[in-house]
C-alpha positions as CSV (number, residue, x, y, z in Angstrom):
1,X,0.0,0.0,0.0
2,X,1.1,3.5,-0.7
3,X,0.8,6.2,1.9
4,X,-0.8,9.5,0.9
5,X,1.3,12.6,1.5
6,X,-0.1,15.8,2.7
7,X,-3.7,15.0,2.0
8,X,-5.1,18.0,3.8
9,X,-4.1,20.9,1.6
10,X,-2.4,19.5,-1.5
11,X,-3.6,18.1,-4.8
12,X,-1.7,16.1,-7.4
13,X,-1.8,17.2,-11.0
14,X,-0.1,15.8,-14.0
15,X,2.0,17.9,-16.2
16,X,2.4,17.6,-20.0
17,X,5.3,15.0,-19.8
18,X,3.5,12.8,-17.2
19,X,5.3,14.3,-14.3
20,X,3.5,14.6,-11.0
21,X,3.7,18.0,-9.3
22,X,2.2,19.0,-6.0
23,X,0.1,22.1,-5.9
24,X,-1.0,23.8,-2.7
25,X,-4.5,25.2,-2.6
26,X,-6.2,27.1,0.2
27,X,-9.9,26.5,0.8
28,X,-12.0,29.7,0.7
29,X,-15.3,29.9,2.4
30,X,-18.0,31.0,-0.1
31,X,-21.3,32.7,0.5
32,X,-23.6,31.0,3.1
33,X,-27.1,30.3,1.8
34,X,-30.1,30.1,4.1
35,X,-32.4,27.0,4.0
36,X,-35.3,29.1,2.6
37,X,-33.1,30.4,-0.2
38,X,-32.0,26.9,-1.2
39,X,-35.5,25.6,-1.0
40,X,-37.0,28.3,-3.1
41,X,-34.2,27.8,-5.7
42,X,-35.0,24.1,-5.8
43,X,-38.7,24.7,-6.4
44,X,-37.8,27.2,-9.1
45,X,-35.6,24.7,-10.9
46,X,-38.2,22.0,-10.7
47,X,-40.9,24.4,-12.0
48,X,-38.6,25.5,-14.9
49,X,-37.9,21.9,-16.0
50,X,-41.4,20.6,-15.4
51,X,-43.9,23.4,-16.0
52,X,-47.0,21.1,-16.0
53,X,-46.1,19.4,-12.8
54,X,-48.1,21.4,-10.3
55,X,-50.9,22.6,-12.6
56,X,-52.8,19.3,-12.7
57,X,-56.4,20.0,-11.7
58,X,-57.7,17.9,-8.9
59,X,-61.0,16.1,-9.3
60,X,-63.7,15.7,-6.7
61,X,-64.9,12.2,-6.0
62,X,-68.5,11.5,-5.5
63,X,-69.4,9.7,-2.3
64,X,-70.6,6.1,-2.8
65,X,-74.3,5.4,-2.8
66,X,-74.7,2.3,-0.7
67,X,-78.1,0.5,-0.2
68,X,-79.2,-2.6,1.6
69,X,-80.2,-5.5,-0.6
70,X,-82.0,-8.1,1.5
71,X,-80.6,-9.1,4.9
72,X,-77.1,-10.2,3.9
73,X,-76.1,-8.1,0.8
74,X,-75.1,-4.5,0.2
75,X,-75.3,-2.7,-3.1
76,X,-72.9,0.0,-4.2
77,X,-75.1,1.8,-6.7
78,X,-72.7,4.3,-8.4
79,X,-69.7,1.9,-8.6
80,X,-69.0,2.2,-12.4
81,X,-69.4,5.9,-12.3
82,X,-66.8,6.2,-9.6
83,X,-64.5,3.9,-11.5
84,X,-64.9,6.1,-14.6
85,X,-64.1,9.2,-12.5
86,X,-60.9,7.6,-11.2
87,X,-60.1,6.4,-14.8
88,X,-59.5,2.9,-13.6
89,X,-60.9,-0.4,-15.1
90,X,-63.9,-1.7,-13.3
91,X,-62.5,-5.2,-13.0
92,X,-59.3,-3.9,-11.3
93,X,-61.3,-1.9,-8.8
94,X,-63.6,-4.8,-8.1
95,X,-60.6,-7.0,-7.3
96,X,-59.2,-4.4,-5.0
97,X,-62.4,-3.7,-3.1
98,X,-63.1,-7.4,-2.7
99,X,-59.6,-8.1,-1.4
100,X,-59.7,-5.2,1.0
101,X,-63.2,-6.1,2.4
102,X,-62.4,-9.8,2.4
103,X,-65.7,-10.7,0.9
104,X,-67.4,-11.9,-2.3
105,X,-69.3,-9.8,-4.7
106,X,-70.4,-9.3,-8.3
107,X,-71.6,-6.5,-10.6
108,X,-75.1,-6.2,-12.1
109,X,-76.0,-5.1,-15.6
110,X,-76.7,-1.5,-14.5
111,X,-73.2,-1.0,-13.0
112,X,-74.0,-1.8,-9.4
113,X,-71.6,-3.7,-7.2
114,X,-73.2,-6.2,-4.9
115,X,-71.2,-7.3,-1.8
116,X,-72.2,-10.5,0.0
117,X,-72.0,-11.0,3.7
118,X,-71.9,-7.3,4.7
């Protein structure tokens, strides 16, 4: 192993003929930036590179309309409408809801989700 010489304030640079010369450099303290300045600079850079990032309009979800179907079933009336608002396929949302609730269910022809055992 080689030992490093004067690692604190010296850098090695190669000359034109492949010679190694030692150059002494002093560290100079630059301008101190506050956290707020750095944060505002970061947000400005992000906004400049991605102008459409923060302009996405949020949509408002409609609350689910839930009705009782018999004594052991529950119907989610506006299920397909909510899936369309979320821009998600109905089958994907059905699988998610059934897995989260831990129950069985099916859809009717008019877009209602019927959950069993609720």
